[in-house]
C-alpha positions as a Markdown table, in Angstrom:
| # | Residue | x | y | z |
|---|---|---|---|---|
| 1 | Met | 14.2 | -50.9 | 148.9 |
| 2 | Thr | 12.2 | -53.7 | 150.3 |
| 3 | Gln | 10.1 | -55.7 | 148.0 |
| 4 | Ile | 6.3 | -56.4 | 148.5 |
| 5 | Glu | 6.1 | -59.9 | 150.0 |
| 6 | Ser | 3.4 | -61.2 | 147.8 |
| 7 | His | 1.5 | -60.2 | 144.7 |
| 8 | Ser | -2.1 | -61.0 | 144.2 |
| 9 | Ala | -3.4 | -62.4 | 140.7 |
| 10 | Ser | -5.0 | -59.0 | 139.8 |
| 11 | Glu | -1.6 | -57.3 | 140.8 |
| 12 | Ala | 0.2 | -59.5 | 138.5 |
| 13 | Leu | -2.2 | -59.1 | 135.6 |
| 14 | Ala | -2.1 | -55.4 | 136.1 |
| 15 | Ala | 1.7 | -55.3 | 136.0 |
| 16 | Glu | 1.7 | -57.5 | 132.7 |
| 17 | Ala | -0.8 | -55.1 | 131.1 |
| 18 | Ser | 1.4 | -52.1 | 132.2 |
| 19 | Gly | 4.9 | -53.6 | 131.1 |
| 20 | Thr | 6.0 | -53.9 | 134.6 |
| 21 | Thr | 7.9 | -57.1 | 135.9 |
| 22 | Leu | 7.1 | -58.0 | 139.2 |
| 23 | Pro | 9.9 | -59.4 | 141.1 |
| 24 | Ala | 9.7 | -62.7 | 142.9 |
| 25 | Pro | 8.0 | -62.7 | 146.3 |
| 26 | Asn | 10.2 | -62.1 | 149.4 |
| 27 | Thr | 11.3 | -65.6 | 149.9 |
| 28 | Thr | 14.5 | -67.6 | 149.2 |
| 29 | Ala | 14.0 | -69.1 | 145.8 |
| 30 | Pro | 14.4 | -72.7 | 144.9 |
| 31 | Gly | 18.1 | -73.6 | 144.7 |
| 32 | Glu | 19.1 | -70.6 | 147.0 |
| 33 | Lys | 20.3 | -70.7 | 150.3 |
| 34 | Arg | 20.7 | -68.1 | 152.9 |
| 35 | Trp | 24.3 | -66.7 | 153.4 |
| 36 | Ser | 25.9 | -67.5 | 156.8 |
| 37 | Lys | 27.3 | -64.6 | 158.9 |
| 38 | Ser | 30.9 | -66.1 | 158.4 |
| 39 | Tyr | 30.4 | -65.8 | 154.5 |
| 40 | Met | 28.9 | -62.2 | 154.7 |
| 41 | Ala | 31.7 | -61.2 | 156.9 |
| 42 | Leu | 34.4 | -62.3 | 154.4 |
| 43 | Met | 32.5 | -60.4 | 151.8 |
| 44 | Phe | 32.4 | -57.2 | 153.8 |
| 45 | Val | 36.1 | -57.5 | 154.4 |
| 46 | Ala | 36.4 | -57.2 | 150.4 |
| 47 | Gln | 33.8 | -54.7 | 150.4 |
| 48 | Phe | 35.8 | -52.5 | 152.8 |
| 49 | Ala | 39.1 | -53.1 | 150.9 |
| 50 | Ile | 37.9 | -52.0 | 147.6 |
| 51 | Pro | 36.5 | -48.5 | 148.4 |
| 52 | Val | 39.7 | -47.8 | 150.3 |
| 53 | Ala | 41.5 | -48.2 | 146.9 |
| 54 | Thr | 39.0 | -46.4 | 144.8 |
| 55 | Ile | 37.1 | -43.8 | 146.7 |
| 56 | Ala | 40.0 | -42.2 | 148.7 |
| 57 | Pro | 42.5 | -42.1 | 146.0 |
| 58 | Gly | 39.9 | -40.6 | 143.7 |
| 59 | Thr | 38.7 | -37.9 | 146.1 |
| 60 | Phe | 41.8 | -37.0 | 147.7 |
| 61 | Ser | 45.3 | -38.6 | 146.5 |
| 62 | Leu | 44.6 | -38.0 | 142.7 |
| 63 | Ala | 43.9 | -34.4 | 143.5 |
| 64 | Ile | 47.2 | -33.9 | 145.5 |
| 65 | Lys | 49.1 | -35.7 | 142.8 |
| 66 | Val | 47.7 | -33.6 | 140.0 |
| 67 | Glu | 48.2 | -30.4 | 141.9 |
| 68 | Asp | 52.0 | -31.3 | 142.5 |
| 69 | Ile | 52.5 | -32.0 | 138.9 |
| 70 | Asn | 50.9 | -28.7 | 137.4 |
| 71 | Pro | 49.3 | -26.5 | 140.2 |
| 72 | Ala | 48.1 | -23.7 | 137.6 |
| 73 | Ala | 46.2 | -26.3 | 135.7 |
| 74 | Lys | 45.0 | -28.6 | 138.5 |
| 75 | Asn | 41.2 | -28.1 | 137.9 |
| 76 | Ser | 41.1 | -28.9 | 134.0 |
| 77 | Leu | 43.9 | -31.6 | 134.4 |
| 78 | Leu | 42.1 | -33.5 | 137.4 |
| 79 | Ala | 38.7 | -33.2 | 135.4 |
| 80 | Ile | 40.4 | -34.8 | 132.3 |
| 81 | Val | 41.6 | -37.7 | 134.4 |
| 82 | Met | 38.4 | -38.6 | 136.1 |
| 83 | Thr | 36.4 | -38.0 | 132.9 |
| 84 | Thr | 38.6 | -40.1 | 130.8 |
| 85 | Ala | 38.5 | -42.9 | 133.3 |
| 86 | Ala | 34.8 | -42.6 | 133.8 |
| 87 | Val | 34.0 | -42.7 | 129.9 |
| 88 | Ala | 36.2 | -45.8 | 129.6 |
| 89 | Leu | 34.4 | -47.5 | 132.4 |
| 90 | Val | 31.1 | -46.9 | 130.7 |
| 91 | Phe | 32.4 | -49.2 | 127.9 |
| 92 | Val | 34.7 | -51.5 | 130.0 |
| 93 | Asn | 31.9 | -52.5 | 132.7 |
| 94 | Pro | 29.3 | -53.8 | 130.3 |
| 95 | Val | 31.8 | -55.8 | 128.5 |
| 96 | Val | 33.1 | -57.3 | 131.7 |
| 97 | Gly | 29.7 | -58.0 | 133.2 |
| 98 | Ile | 28.5 | -59.8 | 130.2 |
| 99 | Leu | 31.6 | -61.7 | 129.3 |
| 100 | Ser | 31.7 | -62.9 | 132.9 |
| 101 | Asp | 28.3 | -64.4 | 132.5 |
| 102 | Thr | 29.6 | -66.5 | 129.7 |
| 103 | Thr | 33.2 | -67.3 | 131.3 |
| 104 | Arg | 34.0 | -71.0 | 131.4 |
| 105 | Ser | 36.8 | -71.8 | 133.9 |
| 106 | Arg | 37.7 | -73.8 | 136.9 |
| 107 | Met | 37.8 | -70.6 | 138.9 |
| 108 | Gly | 34.1 | -70.0 | 138.1 |
| 109 | Arg | 32.4 | -67.0 | 136.2 |
| 110 | Arg | 33.4 | -64.1 | 138.5 |
| 111 | Arg | 36.6 | -65.0 | 140.3 |
| 112 | Pro | 38.9 | -64.8 | 137.2 |
| 113 | Trp | 37.8 | -61.2 | 136.4 |
| 114 | Met | 38.2 | -60.2 | 140.1 |
| 115 | Leu | 41.8 | -61.6 | 140.1 |
| 116 | Gly | 42.7 | -59.8 | 136.8 |
| 117 | Gly | 41.3 | -56.6 | 138.4 |
| 118 | Leu | 43.6 | -56.9 | 141.2 |
| 119 | Ile | 46.4 | -57.3 | 139.3 |
| 120 | Ala | 45.8 | -54.3 | 137.0 |
| 121 | Gly | 45.1 | -52.4 | 140.2 |
| 122 | Leu | 48.5 | -53.0 | 141.5 |
| 123 | Ile | 50.3 | -51.9 | 138.2 |
| 124 | Gly | 48.3 | -49.0 | 137.5 |
| 125 | Tyr | 48.6 | -47.4 | 141.1 |
| 126 | Thr | 52.3 | -48.1 | 141.1 |
| 127 | Met | 52.7 | -46.3 | 137.9 |
| 128 | Ile | 51.0 | -43.3 | 139.4 |
| 129 | Gly | 52.9 | -43.4 | 142.6 |
| 130 | Val | 56.4 | -43.4 | 140.9 |
| 131 | Ser | 55.6 | -40.9 | 138.0 |
| 132 | Ser | 55.6 | -37.0 | 138.0 |
| 133 | Ser | 54.4 | -37.1 | 134.3 |
| 134 | Phe | 50.7 | -36.3 | 133.7 |
| 135 | Pro | 50.2 | -38.6 | 130.7 |
| 136 | Val | 51.7 | -41.5 | 133.0 |
| 137 | Val | 49.4 | -40.8 | 135.8 |
| 138 | Leu | 46.5 | -40.6 | 133.4 |
| 139 | Leu | 47.4 | -44.0 | 132.0 |
| 140 | Gly | 48.1 | -45.5 | 135.5 |
| 141 | Trp | 44.6 | -44.3 | 136.7 |
| 142 | Leu | 42.9 | -45.8 | 133.7 |
| 143 | Ile | 44.6 | -49.1 | 134.2 |
| 144 | Gly | 44.5 | -49.2 | 138.2 |
| 145 | Tyr | 41.2 | -47.8 | 138.7 |
| 146 | Leu | 39.3 | -49.7 | 136.0 |
| 147 | Gly | 40.9 | -52.9 | 137.3 |
| 148 | Leu | 39.7 | -52.4 | 140.9 |
| 149 | Val | 36.3 | -51.3 | 139.9 |
| 150 | Thr | 36.0 | -54.5 | 137.9 |
| 151 | Thr | 36.8 | -56.5 | 141.0 |
| 152 | Gly | 34.2 | -54.4 | 143.0 |
| 153 | Ser | 31.6 | -54.9 | 140.3 |
| 154 | Met | 32.1 | -58.6 | 140.4 |
| 155 | Ile | 31.4 | -58.8 | 144.0 |
| 156 | Leu | 28.2 | -57.0 | 143.4 |
| 157 | Thr | 27.4 | -59.3 | 140.7 |
| 158 | His | 28.0 | -62.2 | 143.0 |
| 159 | Met | 25.3 | -60.9 | 145.2 |
| 160 | Gly | 22.7 | -60.6 | 142.2 |
| 161 | Asp | 23.9 | -64.4 | 141.5 |
| 162 | Lys | 23.4 | -65.7 | 144.9 |
| 163 | Leu | 22.1 | -63.3 | 147.5 |
| 164 | Pro | 18.5 | -64.2 | 148.7 |
| 165 | Glu | 15.8 | -61.4 | 148.5 |
| 166 | Ser | 15.1 | -61.8 | 152.4 |
| 167 | Gln | 18.7 | -60.8 | 153.1 |
| 168 | Arg | 19.2 | -57.9 | 150.6 |
| 169 | Gly | 18.2 | -55.1 | 152.8 |
| 170 | Lys | 20.4 | -56.2 | 155.7 |
| 171 | Val | 23.4 | -57.0 | 153.6 |
| 172 | Ala | 23.1 | -53.8 | 151.5 |
| 173 | Gly | 22.8 | -51.7 | 154.8 |
| 174 | Ile | 26.0 | -53.2 | 156.2 |
| 175 | Asn | 27.8 | -52.8 | 152.8 |
| 176 | Gly | 26.7 | -49.3 | 152.8 |
| 177 | Ala | 28.2 | -48.7 | 156.3 |
| 178 | Val | 31.3 | -50.6 | 155.4 |
| 179 | Gly | 31.8 | -48.3 | 152.4 |
| 180 | Gln | 31.5 | -45.2 | 154.6 |
| 181 | Val | 34.2 | -46.5 | 157.1 |
| 182 | Ala | 36.3 | -47.6 | 154.1 |
| 183 | Ser | 36.2 | -44.1 | 152.4 |
| 184 | Ile | 37.2 | -42.4 | 155.8 |
| 185 | Ala | 39.9 | -45.0 | 156.5 |
| 186 | Gly | 41.3 | -44.5 | 152.9 |
| 187 | Ile | 41.5 | -40.6 | 153.4 |
| 188 | Val | 43.1 | -41.1 | 156.8 |
| 189 | Leu | 45.7 | -43.5 | 155.3 |
| 190 | Ala | 46.3 | -41.2 | 152.4 |
| 191 | Gly | 46.8 | -38.2 | 154.6 |
| 192 | Ala | 49.3 | -40.1 | 156.7 |
| 193 | Leu | 51.1 | -40.9 | 153.5 |
| 194 | Val | 51.0 | -37.4 | 151.8 |
| 195 | Ser | 54.6 | -37.2 | 152.0 |
| 196 | Ala | 55.3 | -40.6 | 150.6 |
| 197 | Pro | 53.6 | -40.5 | 147.1 |
| 198 | Val | 54.4 | -43.9 | 146.0 |
| 199 | Leu | 52.8 | -45.6 | 149.2 |
| 200 | Met | 49.9 | -43.1 | 149.0 |
| 201 | Phe | 48.8 | -45.0 | 146.0 |
| 202 | Val | 50.4 | -48.5 | 146.4 |
| 203 | Ala | 49.3 | -49.0 | 150.1 |
| 204 | Pro | 45.5 | -48.9 | 149.1 |
| 205 | Ala | 45.9 | -51.2 | 146.2 |
| 206 | Val | 47.8 | -53.8 | 148.4 |
| 207 | Ile | 44.8 | -53.5 | 150.9 |
| 208 | Ala | 42.4 | -54.1 | 148.1 |
| 209 | Cys | 44.3 | -57.3 | 147.0 |
| 210 | Val | 44.5 | -58.6 | 150.6 |
| 211 | Gly | 40.9 | -58.1 | 151.3 |
| 212 | Ser | 39.6 | -59.4 | 147.9 |
| 213 | Leu | 41.7 | -62.5 | 148.0 |
| 214 | Ile | 40.4 | -63.6 | 151.4 |
| 215 | Phe | 36.8 | -63.5 | 150.1 |
| 216 | Met | 37.9 | -65.1 | 146.8 |
| 217 | Ala | 39.2 | -68.0 | 148.7 |
| 218 | Arg | 35.8 | -68.9 | 150.1 |
| 219 | Met | 33.5 | -67.5 | 147.3 |
| 220 | Asp | 30.7 | -69.8 | 146.2 |
| 221 | Asp | 31.7 | -69.4 | 142.5 |
| 222 | Pro | 31.8 | -73.0 | 141.2 |
| 223 | Ser | 33.7 | -74.2 | 138.1 |
| 224 | Thr | 32.0 | -73.5 | 134.7 |
| 225 | Val | 34.2 | -75.7 | 132.5 |
| 226 | Asp | 31.5 | -78.3 | 131.8 |
| 227 | Glu | 28.8 | -75.6 | 131.1 |
| 228 | Pro | 27.9 | -75.0 | 127.3 |
| 229 | Arg | 30.1 | -72.5 | 125.5 |
| 230 | Val | 28.4 | -69.3 | 124.5 |
| 231 | Lys | 29.6 | -67.2 | 121.7 |
| 232 | Val | 29.7 | -63.6 | 122.4 |
| 233 | Ser | 30.7 | -60.6 | 120.1 |
| 234 | Ile | 31.4 | -57.1 | 121.0 |
| 235 | Lys | 28.4 | -55.8 | 119.2 |
| 236 | Gly | 26.3 | -58.4 | 121.0 |
| 237 | Val | 27.7 | -57.3 | 124.3 |
| 238 | Phe | 26.6 | -53.6 | 123.6 |
| 239 | Ala | 23.3 | -54.8 | 122.2 |
| 240 | His | 22.6 | -56.3 | 125.6 |
| 241 | Met | 23.2 | -53.0 | 127.4 |
| 242 | Val | 20.0 | -51.8 | 125.7 |
| 243 | Phe | 16.7 | -52.6 | 127.3 |
| 244 | Asp | 13.1 | -51.5 | 126.8 |
| 245 | Pro | 12.2 | -49.2 | 129.7 |
| 246 | Arg | 8.5 | -49.8 | 129.0 |
| 247 | Gln | 8.8 | -53.5 | 129.6 |
| 248 | His | 11.2 | -53.1 | 132.7 |
| 249 | Arg | 9.6 | -49.8 | 133.8 |
| 250 | Asp | 10.7 | -50.2 | 137.6 |
| 251 | Phe | 14.2 | -50.9 | 136.8 |
| 252 | Ala | 14.4 | -47.8 | 134.4 |
| 253 | Trp | 13.1 | -45.4 | 137.2 |
| 254 | Ala | 15.4 | -46.9 | 139.9 |
| 255 | Trp | 18.2 | -46.5 | 137.2 |
| 256 | Ile | 17.5 | -42.9 | 136.6 |
| 257 | Ser | 17.2 | -42.1 | 140.3 |
| 258 | Lys | 20.5 | -43.7 | 140.9 |
| 259 | Leu | 22.1 | -41.9 | 138.1 |
| 260 | Leu | 21.1 | -38.1 | 139.1 |
| 261 | Val | 22.1 | -39.0 | 142.8 |
| 262 | Phe | 25.5 | -40.2 | 141.8 |
| 263 | Val | 26.0 | -37.1 | 139.5 |
| 264 | Ala | 25.4 | -35.1 | 142.7 |
| 265 | Leu | 27.8 | -37.2 | 144.8 |
| 266 | Tyr | 30.7 | -36.9 | 142.2 |
| 267 | Met | 30.1 | -33.4 | 141.6 |
| 268 | Met | 30.5 | -32.3 | 145.2 |
| 269 | Ser | 33.6 | -34.6 | 145.6 |
| 270 | Ile | 35.7 | -33.5 | 142.7 |
| 271 | Tyr | 36.9 | -30.2 | 143.9 |
| 272 | Ser | 36.5 | -30.8 | 147.8 |
| 273 | Val | 40.3 | -30.6 | 148.3 |
| 274 | Tyr | 40.6 | -27.4 | 146.4 |
| 275 | Phe | 37.4 | -25.9 | 148.0 |
| 276 | Leu | 38.5 | -26.5 | 151.5 |
| 277 | Gly | 41.9 | -25.1 | 150.7 |
| 278 | Ser | 40.5 | -21.9 | 149.2 |
| 279 | Arg | 37.5 | -21.3 | 151.3 |
| 280 | Leu | 39.1 | -22.0 | 154.8 |
| 281 | Gly | 42.8 | -21.2 | 153.8 |
| 282 | Leu | 44.1 | -24.7 | 154.5 |
| 283 | Asp | 47.1 | -26.3 | 153.0 |
| 284 | Ser | 47.0 | -30.0 | 152.0 |
| 285 | Ala | 48.0 | -31.6 | 155.3 |
| 286 | Ala | 45.2 | -29.4 | 157.2 |
| 287 | Val | 42.8 | -30.5 | 154.4 |
| 288 | Ala | 43.3 | -34.1 | 155.0 |
| 289 | Ala | 43.2 | -33.4 | 158.8 |
| 290 | Leu | 39.8 | -31.7 | 158.5 |
| 291 | Thr | 38.5 | -34.3 | 156.2 |
| 292 | Ala | 39.5 | -37.0 | 158.4 |
| 293 | Thr | 38.0 | -35.3 | 161.3 |
| 294 | Ala | 34.5 | -34.5 | 159.4 |
| 295 | Gly | 34.6 | -38.1 | 158.2 |
| 296 | Gly | 35.1 | -39.5 | 161.6 |
| 297 | Ala | 32.2 | -37.5 | 163.0 |
| 298 | Ser | 30.0 | -38.5 | 160.0 |
| 299 | Met | 31.1 | -42.0 | 159.9 |
| 300 | Met | 29.0 | -43.2 | 162.9 |
| 301 | Phe | 26.0 | -41.5 | 161.4 |
| 302 | Ala | 26.5 | -43.0 | 158.1 |
| 303 | Met | 26.7 | -46.3 | 159.5 |
| 304 | Leu | 23.7 | -45.8 | 161.5 |
| 305 | Gly | 21.8 | -44.6 | 158.5 |
| 306 | Ala | 23.0 | -47.7 | 156.3 |
| 307 | Ile | 22.6 | -50.5 | 158.9 |
| 308 | Gly | 19.4 | -48.9 | 160.3 |
| 309 | Ser | 17.8 | -48.2 | 157.1 |
| 310 | Gly | 18.4 | -51.3 | 155.6 |
| 311 | Val | 17.1 | -53.4 | 158.6 |
| 312 | Ile | 14.0 | -51.1 | 158.8 |
| 313 | Ser | 13.3 | -51.4 | 155.1 |
| 314 | Asp | 13.2 | -55.2 | 155.2 |
| 315 | Lys | 11.0 | -55.1 | 158.3 |
| 316 | Ile | 8.3 | -52.5 | 157.2 |
| 317 | Gly | 8.5 | -53.5 | 153.5 |
| 318 | Arg | 9.3 | -50.0 | 152.3 |
| 319 | Arg | 12.1 | -48.6 | 150.5 |
| 320 | Lys | 11.0 | -45.4 | 148.5 |
| 321 | Pro | 10.3 | -43.3 | 151.5 |
| 322 | Leu | 13.8 | -43.8 | 152.8 |
| 323 | Val | 15.3 | -42.9 | 149.4 |
| 324 | Ile | 13.3 | -39.7 | 149.1 |
| 325 | Ala | 14.3 | -38.8 | 152.6 |
| 326 | Ser | 17.9 | -39.3 | 151.9 |
| 327 | Gly | 17.8 | -37.1 | 148.8 |
| 328 | Val | 16.2 | -34.4 | 150.9 |
| 329 | Ile | 18.8 | -34.5 | 153.4 |
| 330 | Met | 21.7 | -34.6 | 150.8 |
| 331 | Ala | 20.4 | -31.5 | 149.2 |
| 332 | Val | 20.4 | -29.5 | 152.5 |
| 333 | Ala | 23.8 | -30.8 | 153.6 |
| 334 | Leu | 25.3 | -29.8 | 150.3 |
| 335 | Leu | 23.7 | -26.4 | 150.7 |
| 336 | Val | 25.3 | -26.1 | 154.1 |
| 337 | Ile | 28.7 | -27.2 | 152.7 |
| 338 | Gly | 28.4 | -24.8 | 149.9 |
| 339 | Leu | 27.7 | -21.9 | 152.3 |
| 340 | Met | 30.3 | -22.9 | 154.9 |
| 341 | Thr | 32.6 | -20.2 | 156.5 |
| 342 | Ser | 34.1 | -22.4 | 159.2 |
| 343 | Asn | 35.5 | -25.9 | 160.0 |
| 344 | Leu | 32.3 | -26.4 | 162.1 |
| 345 | Met | 29.9 | -25.7 | 159.1 |
| 346 | Tyr | 31.9 | -28.1 | 157.0 |
| 347 | Ile | 31.7 | -30.8 | 159.8 |
| 348 | Ile | 28.0 | -30.3 | 160.4 |
| 349 | Gly | 27.3 | -30.4 | 156.5 |
| 350 | Ser | 29.7 | -33.5 | 156.2 |
| 351 | Val | 27.7 | -35.5 | 159.1 |
| 352 | Ala | 24.2 | -34.7 | 157.6 |
| 353 | Phe | 25.4 | -36.0 | 154.1 |
| 354 | Gly | 27.2 | -38.8 | 155.5 |
| 355 | Phe | 24.0 | -40.1 | 157.2 |
| 356 | Ala | 22.0 | -39.4 | 154.1 |
| 357 | Ser | 24.5 | -41.2 | 151.8 |
| 358 | Gly | 24.7 | -44.0 | 154.2 |
| 359 | Val | 20.7 | -44.4 | 153.8 |
| 360 | Phe | 20.8 | -43.9 | 150.1 |
| 361 | Gly | 23.8 | -46.4 | 149.6 |
| 362 | Ala | 22.1 | -49.1 | 151.4 |
| 363 | Ile | 18.4 | -48.6 | 150.4 |
| 364 | Asp | 19.4 | -47.9 | 146.6 |
| 365 | Gln | 21.5 | -51.1 | 146.4 |
| 366 | Ala | 18.6 | -53.1 | 147.9 |
| 367 | Leu | 16.0 | -51.4 | 145.5 |
| 368 | Met | 18.1 | -52.2 | 142.5 |
| 369 | Leu | 18.5 | -56.0 | 143.5 |
| 370 | Asp | 14.8 | -56.1 | 144.1 |
| 371 | Val | 14.0 | -54.7 | 140.5 |
| 372 | Leu | 16.6 | -56.8 | 138.8 |
| 373 | Pro | 14.7 | -58.2 | 135.8 |
| 374 | Asp | 16.6 | -61.6 | 135.4 |
| 375 | Arg | 18.9 | -63.0 | 138.1 |
| 376 | Ser | 20.0 | -65.8 | 135.7 |
| 377 | Ala | 21.6 | -63.0 | 133.7 |
| 378 | Ala | 22.9 | -61.2 | 136.7 |
| 379 | Gly | 26.0 | -60.0 | 135.0 |
| 380 | Arg | 24.2 | -58.2 | 132.3 |
| 381 | Trp | 21.6 | -56.4 | 134.7 |
| 382 | Val | 24.3 | -55.6 | 137.3 |
| 383 | Ala | 26.4 | -54.2 | 134.5 |
| 384 | Ile | 23.6 | -52.1 | 133.4 |
| 385 | Met | 22.8 | -50.9 | 136.8 |
| 386 | Gln | 26.5 | -50.1 | 137.4 |
| 387 | Leu | 26.3 | -47.7 | 134.4 |
| 388 | Ala | 24.0 | -45.4 | 136.6 |
| 389 | Asn | 27.1 | -45.3 | 138.9 |
| 390 | Glu | 29.8 | -45.0 | 136.1 |
| 391 | Ile | 28.2 | -42.5 | 133.7 |
| 392 | Pro | 28.0 | -39.8 | 136.3 |
| 393 | Lys | 31.8 | -40.1 | 136.7 |
| 394 | Ala | 31.9 | -39.0 | 133.2 |
| 395 | Ile | 29.4 | -36.4 | 133.4 |
| 396 | Ala | 30.4 | -34.9 | 136.7 |
| 397 | Pro | 33.7 | -33.7 | 136.2 |
| 398 | Ala | 32.9 | -31.9 | 132.9 |
| 399 | Ala | 29.9 | -30.4 | 134.5 |
| 400 | Ala | 31.7 | -29.3 | 137.6 |
| 401 | Ala | 34.3 | -27.7 | 135.6 |
| 402 | Gly | 31.7 | -25.9 | 133.6 |
| 403 | Ile | 29.9 | -24.6 | 136.5 |
| 404 | Val | 33.1 | -23.2 | 138.1 |
| 405 | Leu | 33.8 | -21.6 | 134.8 |
| 406 | Leu | 30.2 | -20.0 | 134.5 |
| 407 | Ala | 30.7 | -18.8 | 138.2 |
| 408 | Gly | 33.7 | -16.8 | 137.1 |
| 409 | Gly | 36.5 | -19.6 | 137.2 |
| 410 | Gly | 39.3 | -19.9 | 139.7 |
| 411 | Asp | 38.3 | -20.9 | 143.2 |
| 412 | Asn | 34.5 | -20.4 | 142.6 |
| 413 | Tyr | 33.4 | -23.8 | 143.6 |
| 414 | Gln | 30.3 | -23.0 | 145.8 |
| 415 | Ala | 27.9 | -23.2 | 142.7 |
| 416 | Val | 29.0 | -26.9 | 142.1 |
| 417 | Tyr | 27.7 | -27.8 | 145.5 |
| 418 | Phe | 24.3 | -26.1 | 145.0 |
| 419 | Ala | 24.1 | -27.9 | 141.7 |
| 420 | Ala | 24.7 | -31.1 | 143.3 |
| 421 | Gly | 22.2 | -30.5 | 146.0 |
| 422 | Ala | 19.4 | -29.8 | 143.4 |
| 423 | Met | 20.5 | -33.2 | 141.6 |
| 424 | Ala | 20.3 | -35.2 | 144.8 |
| 425 | Leu | 16.7 | -33.9 | 145.5 |
| 426 | Ile | 15.4 | -34.7 | 142.1 |
| 427 | Gly | 17.1 | -38.3 | 142.0 |
| 428 | Gly | 15.4 | -39.0 | 145.5 |
| 429 | Leu | 12.0 | -38.0 | 144.2 |
| 430 | Leu | 12.3 | -40.2 | 141.0 |
| 431 | Val | 11.6 | -43.3 | 143.0 |
| 432 | Leu | 8.0 | -42.4 | 143.4 |
| 433 | Pro | 6.7 | -44.0 | 139.9 |
| 434 | Ile | 8.2 | -47.4 | 140.9 |
| 435 | Arg | 5.2 | -49.6 | 141.4 |
| 436 | Ser | 6.6 | -53.2 | 142.5 |
| 437 | Val | 8.5 | -51.8 | 145.5 |
| 438 | Arg | 6.7 | -49.6 | 148.2 |
């Protein structure tokens, strides 16, 4: 995910001839300033709070809630909730990204959308917590999850706006580590609150609000009320989501790589609660305890992978080897989890997967920022980039459910892990054609 520090005239001409857009040299651009440690620390607080409220509820709490409502139809109902939200997000994310580029307010461009997302998160998660009706849970997840993901995407867009290239690897690495800690912390919190359904959803939403507001108070997002007004239509928004992969070749390859790895990630997480229960004979509380134990063991390796790879990639000027290695390790880890016959095998697979996902999360984020075609329209390009995160959420539940059915239905979740491993391996290898980043 590191970027080549300089480009010769011949490299620039070759890139132009091939339709490749070369990123700027690895220096702070005019008008940009390096982020201070205190500013980054506040952003990391927000980057911790959002995954606590999105990853853990999506991989643990929601599965418990759906199973409580209708145990017999839990597989299909969980797939419906996750697929519906993911499909909605595919449409919502681009609209929010582009509209934020054209937002004119005293609060800036990104901050109003962050605040609105937090309010939606509190409302939606409260609906889920207090209801025992599947339609209400579905609606609450749509409102709450879409809102909190919007807040998170605005933080990433802010990085696209302001973060100097020379700090991207380091910041992305720490972000990856923070995300790993947050996901485990969220599951530990959910496990502790499993007997209090309302708090199991409301508490993470409150954490997201507090962490995000701390950063928003300091956020460098100046007033835009004096900037020229820009008319935007819904048709125009979605037209901006289309780009020519021949002109932005490196961005396209990075996007496809990200898409496949995230398909793998979401496929393996959808039925993890049910898989552990059926394969190892565990109840919900025991699944939460095992998940927390495995998560705690893997967390240190995930942090090592994220921070270490981010710093190393900046120093050696290379991102692609780290992305490829992470894909290979993910594939092996998913194979181990799919074949597990004991708690120990699950923990070993989780540790390996945690390390690999930490590396990928950091390096992929820096890589995508490296190949961002136009930072002056960061909202647009980050929204397109985020589609590679969000489309898998729509594909993975249906794909996982289909794989289970093909494997014989019921508790036959093993094939899902094998398919996810293949996706991770292919996704890691697809960064090879990228030219502007080594």
